[in-house]
N, C-alpha and C positions, 0 to 999 in steps of 0.2 A: 036207616034211611038217609041220614045226613051223610054217612060214609058213602053210601051208594051214590048220592047226588054229587058228592065231591069227586068220586071216582068217575061218574059220568062226565062231569065238567072237565076233568083232566083229559079224559079220552077225547072229548070234542076239541080241545085245544091242540092235542096232538094231530087230530085229523086236519085242522086248518094249517098247521105247520107243514104237515106232510103235503097237503095240497099246494101250499105256497112254494115249497121246495121243489115241487114238480114243474114249476114255471121255468121257461127258458128265456134268455136275453132276447131272443128273436121274437118272443111273444109280446114285448113292450110295444106300445104305439109308435108309429114311424116318427112323429114329432119328438118324442122323448129320446128315441135312438139318435136322431139328428143332433139333439141337444147334447147327448153324451159324446158323440163323435166330434163335436166342435170344442171339446175341452182343449185349452192351450197346450197341454202336455203332449198331445198327439200331433205327429208331423205327417208329411205326405206319404212317407214309407208305411207308417202305421195304418193310415186309411187304405192304402193299396192292399196291405195284407188282410185287413178286416173285410174288404170287399171281395176277397177271394175265398172267404170262409164258407159262405153259402149264398144261395140265390137271394134270400130275404135281406141279408146285409149288403149284398151287391146292389139290390134295388134301392136301399136306403141311401147308400153312399152316392149313387149316380142318378137316382130318380129325379128329384126336384132340383138338385144342384146346390142345395144349401151347404152341404159338407165341403164340397170342393170350392165354393165361393169363399167359405171361411178360411180354407187353406191358402187360397190366393191372396186374400186380404192380409193374412198373417205373414206371408212371405214377401209380398210386393205391394205394400200399402201405397207407395207413391204412384202406382199405375191406375188406381181406382178412378182418378179424375177423367180418364179416357173412356170410362164406360158409363153412358147415360143411364141414370136410374129408371128412366121411363121405358127402357128397352129390356128385353130378356136376353140372357147370354148363356152359352154352353160353357160353364166354368171349368169343366174337365178338359175340354178341347183347348180353352184359353191357357189353362195351366200347363198342358203338354207343350203347347206352342212356345210359351214363354221359357219353359224349362229347356227345350231343345235349342232355342236361340241362345240362351245363357251358356250352354255347354259349347256351342260353336264359337261364341264370342271369346270365351276363355281359351279355347284351343288356338284361336287366331292370335290373341294377345301373347300367349305363351310362346308361340313360334317366332315372334319378333326378335327376341333377344339372340336366338341362335342365328337368325338371318342377317341382322344388322348391327351386331355388336361392334364390328371392326370399322363401321362407317357412320357418318351422321345420318340418322334415319329421317327420311322425308316421307311422312305418312301418306301424303297425297299420291306419291309415286307407287307405293306398295300396297295400298289397300284394295285396289281394284279386284285382283283375283280372289283375295280372301273374302271380300264381301259379296262377290257374285254368288258364292255358295249360300251365304246368309240371306241375300235377297231372294234366292230361289225358294226359300221356305215360305215366302209370302207373309212374313211377319211385319207388323208396323215398326217404323223407325224408332219409336220411343222404347221398344223392348231392348234395342241395342244400347241405347243411352242409359236405361235403367241398370242394365247389367254392368256397364262400365263404372257407373256411379257406386254400385255395390262393392265393386273391387276397390275403389278409392277409399270407401268408408270402412274397410276391414281393419284389423289390428294395425295400429299406427307404425309399429316397429317391424312388422313382418311383411312378406310379399312385396318387398320394395321394388324389385325388377318388374313384377307384374303390374304394379301401380304406375311405374314410370311409363310403360308403353300404353297402358289404359288411359292415362292422362293425355298422352300425345294424340291418341285416336279420338278421344272425346273432344279435344281441342279442335282437331281437324273437322270432325263431323258437324260440330256446332258452327264453325266458320263457314262451312259450305251452305248451311241453311241460312246464315245471315247474309251471305253473298246473294243468294236467290231473292231474299227480301229487299236487298239494296237494288238489285237490277230491276225488280218490280216497281220499287219506289222511283227510280230514275226514268222509267217508262211512262210515268204519269205526266199530264200536262203541268207545266211549271207552277200554275196557280194552285195546284193540288199537292204541291211538295212543301210539307211543313219543315221549317228549319230545325225545330227541335226533334222531329222524328229522324231526320237525316243524321243529326248529331248523335242521336242515341244509337243508330245503326253503327256508326263509326266506333262509338264506345264499346258496343257489344262485340264487334269484330276483334278489337284489340284486347278484349277481356272476356273471351267466350266461356270461361269457367266461373265468372262472377255472376251474381244474381242481379242482373241489369235488365230492366224492361221499360218500354215507353209508359206503361201504366203506373209503375212505381215512381218514375221521374215526374209524370204529370200529377200524381197525387201529392208529391212534395211541393211542386209549384202551386198547386191549388191551396195548399196550407199557407204559402207565403202571400198568395192573393187575398186570402181571408184576413191576414194581418194588415195588408195594405188597405183593404176596405174599412177595417175598423179605424185606422188612422184617418182615412178619407172622411168617414162619417162625422168625426169630431170637427173637421174643417167645414164640411158642407153636407149636412144630413140629407139633402135632396139631390145629391150628385147622381147622375144617370148610371154611373158605373156600379153603384150599389144595387141596382135592380137588374143588371145584366147577368145573363147565365152563360155557361161555358159554350153552348151551341148557338147562342144568340148571333154572333158574328157582326153586330152592329158597331159602327165607329162613332166617336164623338166628334162633332163639328166645331163646337165652341172652343176657341184657343185657351180661354181661361180655365175651362173645365179640364182640358188636356194638361195644362200646366199644373193643376192641382193633383192630377194622377201622378205625373212625373215627380213632383215634390214628395208625395207620399211614398212613392216607390223608392226614391233615394233615401228617405228617412228610415224606412223599414229595412231595406237591403243593406245599407252601409252603416247606419247608426245603431239600429236595433239588433240586427242579426250579425253585424260586424263582417260582412263580406269584403274581401280586399284583393288587390292584385298582388301576385307573388313576386315581389321584386328581388327577394333573396335567393330564390331557387327557381328562376324563370324557366329554365330548360328541363324541368322535371316533367315527364309525360303525363303524370297525374293531373297537371293543370288543364289538360286538354280533355280529360274524361269527365262527362257531365256528372255521373254518379259520385266521382271523387270531389268534383267542385262543390257539390251539395253537401257532402260529408265534411269536407275541410274548410268550406266557405272561403276558398282561395282558388284563383284562376288567373288566366292570361286574358288580354283584350278580347280575343275572338270567343272564348268559352263564356266569359261574363257577358259579352254582347248577346250571345244566343239566349241566355237566361233572361236578360233584361228585355229584349224585344218581345220574347214570348209572354213575359209577365205584363208588359204594356199592352200587348194585343189582347190579352185576356180581360183587360180593363177598358178596352175600347179605344186605345191610342195606337196609331199606325206608326211605327218606326221602321227605317229601312237600313239594311247592312251596307257598309261602305268599305271597300277593299283597299284601305289607305295603306301606303307602304310602311312597313315596320311597326304599324300600330292600328289595329282594326278599330273602326268607329261605327257609330249609328248616326243616322241623320233624321231630323224632325222638321217637316215642312211648316213654314210659318205663314203661308198665304194660300188662298183658294183659287184666286183668279189667274188666268193665263198659264203660260209654261214657265215654271220657276227656274232661275239659274242657281248657281252654287251659293250665292249670297243670300238666297231666300230660305236657307236652312240653318237650323241650329244643329251643331255636331256634338254628340254625347260621347264622352270618354269614360266607358264603364270601368276601365282599369284605374282611372283617377277618381273613383267614388262618384261617378255620374256627372262630372264637371261638364258644363255646357260651353262650347267653343264656337267662335266664328270661323269662317274658312281660313282667314289669315292666321288665327291662333293655332289652327291644325298644322300649319307649316312650321310654326315655332316649336311645336311638339316633337317634330322629327329633325329640325335643324336645317331644312333646305326647302326650296320651292318645288312645286309639282304642278303638272298641267291639270286642267279642269277635269280631265277624264278620270282622275283618281278620286274625284268627289261623287261619282256616279253611284247609284244603287246597284247592287249585284244580285244575281239569282242564288237560289238555294244551292244549286250545283257548284257555283263558284265559291260559295261559303265553305262547302265541304272540301273542295280542292285546297282551299287555304288551310283548313284545319288539318287535313291529312298531310299537306306539305310541311306544316310545322312539325308533325310527328316524324315525318321522313327525315327532316333536318336533324332532329334530336337523335334519331337512330344512327345517322352518319357521324354525329359527334361523339357517339358512344365509345366505350373502351375496348370494343372488339370482343366482348364476352357474349355468352349465350343470350342474355337478356337484350342487349342492343341489337344483335343480329335478328332476333325474333321480332322486335319492334320494326326494324328495317324491312323485313319480309312482309309483315302485316300491312304496314303503311304503303308499301309498293303495290300489294295486292289491291288495296282500296283505291289507290290513285289510278291504277290501270283498269279497274273496273269502271271508274267514272270517266276516265279519259284514255281509252284503250290504244290510241295511236300516238301516244307521246313517245317519240324515239328516244329522247334522252333517258327517260325512266325505264323504257324497255331494255335499253342497253345496260343500265345500272342493275336491273333485275337479272339479266343474263350473267353479268359479271359476278354478282353476288352468289348466285347458285353455283357458278363455276368455281369461285373461291372456296365455298363451303363443301364442294365435292358432292353436291346432291342433285338429283333429278336431271341427269345429262340429257335425256330425251326431251324434257321440257325446254332445256337450254337451246337445243337445236330448233325447236318450234319457234321460240322467241326470235332467234337469229334470222330465221327464214322470214318472219313477219317484219323485222327491221329492214331486211334487204328489199322487200317489196315496197315498203314505205319510203325508204330513202337509200337508193343505190350508192350514194356517196359514202355510206358507212362501210363499204366493202372491205376496207383494210382491217378495221376492228372486228367486223363480223368474221372475215376469213381466219384471223388469228384464233378466235374463240372456237370456231367450227373445227379447226384442225385439232386443237388440244381437247376438245370435248369428245371427238371421235376416238382419240387415244385413251381417254378415260373410260369410255364405253368398252373398248377392247380390253383394257386392263381389268375391268370388272368381270368380263367373261372368263378371264383366266387369273383369278385372284391368287396371290402368293399364300403359302401356308403360314399360319400364325407362328411367330417366334415363341418357343417354349423355354422359359428360364427356370432351371433347377438350382436350388441353393447349394446342392452337393457338388455341383460343377466346380472344379478348382478355381476357374476365373472369377467366381462369385464368392470366394471365401471372405472377403472384407464386408459383405453386405450384412449389416447388423439388424435392420428392421424388416418387417414383413408386411404384406398386403393386409389391410384391415385394421392396422393399429392406429390409434388416435394419438396424434402428436401435437407438440407445441413448438413453434419456431423460436429459437433462443433470442434472436436479434429483433425480429419484427413482432413477436408476441402473438401471432395469429394461431388459431386452432385449426387443425386439418386432419384428414384421414388419408393414408397411403393407398393408392390404387395401381401402382406400378413402380418399377425401379430399373436402373442400369448400373452395371459395375463401375462405370465412370461416366463423366459428362459427355453426352452424345450430341450436344447442341453445336452450332457453327462457331467458328472463331469469332465472328462478328458479335454473336450473342455473348460468348465468354468474355469478350473485351468490354462490351457494354455493361454487363452485369458485374464487372470487376471480380470475376471468379479467381483470377490469379492472386488476389489479395487474401484469399482464404489460406489457412494454415496448410491444407493439403491440396489446394488448387483444384483443377478439374480431374485429377487422378484419384478420385474417391467416388463411392456410390452416390448417385443422385436419384431423388425420388419424385415421382409424379404424385402430386397431392391435390385433393379437393379442399378448398379453403372455406371457412365459415361465411365469408363475405360474397360467395358465389363465383369466385375466380378459380382457375386452375393454375398451379405453379409447379416449378421444377426446383427442388430444394437440395442442397448439399447435406450429406450425412452429418457433418460436424455442426450444422446449424439446427438439427432437430433433436428433440428429447421427448421422452414419454410425457404425456399430459398427466399432471398430477390428479386431475379430477375429470376423467373421460366424459364427454358429452356428445349428444347427437350433432352432426354437422349438417346445417341446413343449406345444402347445396342442391340445385336443381337436377344435377347429373348423378346424384348418389345412387339411384335405383338402376342406372345403366351398368354399374359395376357390382353392386352389393344386393344380397337377398334379404338381409336381416340385421337389425341393430341389437346387440346383446349386452347392453349396459356398459361394458368396458371396451368393446371393439365391434367392428363390423365383419359379417360373414360374407365372403366373396360369392357371387353367383357362379353358376356352372361354367359360363364362358370365361370369366376371369380366372377361375380355378384351373381351367385347361391351360392357360398361359403361364400360370405360376402354381404348378401342381404340388409343390412342397410347402407353400406358404401358409396354407390353412392350418396344418398341423403345427408349424412353427409359431403362429399366432396363438393357438390354443395352448401351447406350452409356455409362451412368454408371458401372457396376460396374468395368470394366477401368480406366477413367480414375481413379476414386477409389482402388482398391486397388493399382494400379501406382504411384500417387503415394505411398501409405502405405509400400509396399515400398521405393520410392526413398528416402524420408525415413529409414526404418529402416536402410537400407544406409548412408546418409550418417552416421547416428549411430554405427553400428558402426565405420565407417572412422575415427572420431576416437579410438576406444579405444586403438589402439596408441600414438598420440601422448601420450595421457593417461598410459599405463603408462610410457612413456619419460620423461616429465617427472617422474613419481613416482620412478623409479629415480635420476634426476639429483638 
């Protein structure tokens, strides 16, 4: 009986196992299947394959949208903020749309290197046709930006050319959006134009890839306001500014209470937080960018004044900007009755730690007398023109490198957005574009606008029109790129190859080779200025185009270069224009550069192991002598 019972029990268990084993995956509840299909190990291809297996799995994958919502979140988490949680979304449709846009963006970016390798790429000139196709997809703009950011965030040492152009496109797209915001800002009535908002727009336009927003700047200013209120509370616990809110907008009438605010502001800003004017590096553009002023606590008169008057206004004290020559100031009215003249104001020098000046003392500040017009308050637009004008002058003072040209282009764009009919700066913009060899069609538009505004400029305009038309004609019939083969007998003295990381024997800078000539190809004037004839082999030796760690491009003689003992990445903004990848000891040329130097990649790959194995061997040999040296010292 016991045996029989045991046998029956065994039989029953087998029956359950058999029954359970008959169950199929598709018999599981939909919620459980969704849970399984949302495992992180499954990607979009897996889900697509599963959905094709049968109707049941197809319905689970596509029915409620949970599975594709998970896939979307997994792949593009940064886009979720654009989808209100209170609304329902077709996540498969959104996934497909984002995926297609991503493919199109990558194709566009990849095409840039082939199309613009031989010239300075002006993204605004060339994006039109490429992005018409993308816009036709009906996708939101943030899809494009998200794909560009994903390219930039990929492996740091790879896809350098792709990243180079993705960065330029993202830079341009963000700037276009900021210009729209600036134009909208300028269209408001003057009383609705906040100085801090305008200054932030200038900052954003010059730093479109930085995380700068009005909200973040305002949050930091509110933190300073809280510190000022704490200081104020100690002096006057019943001060009306302590009860003021950000949207209150009320001003304090009592002069003594205003004075208490200004004293507390000076104490916190200059004594506690150590803000100061940058006397040592006055012409650094960072002094003009509000987010950098807040980070570095350093600025110039106008940027410090914008912060100061904004803080004062938040605390109920009205200060006005004064466009004083060579030294931007704020003024603080000291009387209520009648129309005040320049002597009824106290002038605040924010660069001088909030020092309060009389009208006469302001003249001592700059060393000469000025008319009363210079003491007048100016509008927000005039403040922005002064701020942008400072950046423009810094760009003109630059060293003629990519960074200074970019600053000059950005500041000209801003200035002409605010004041579009300024002939002087329109002509400067046309000359700059002509000098850089970019966007000739835009140059002609600018010149036409100048001629309409000021016919007396016909001489300068005519010269630029003629040469711009020649440039356009030349672009229509571009010359074939010169191909340099190392095996050519005229190149037999060339020792180094493209992609090698070198060190300059005399100047000590680190660099990477991106081109070479069998002898110096510069003008006699350059050769004389650079004292090339003082070199042992003079100009009749190979010369190399190199990207230098400090961001400059140089032309170096072969006798002045040597292999870098410890190869390192070269932090140059143009590195991606020429190279696809950094491989610890060298750079790999991109397709376009390899076309021009078809034999250099193989030479670099041959040279690098030979050179650095030799260095390692020498290093090991030197280390091997150390024990003997130590032993002899002991003896």
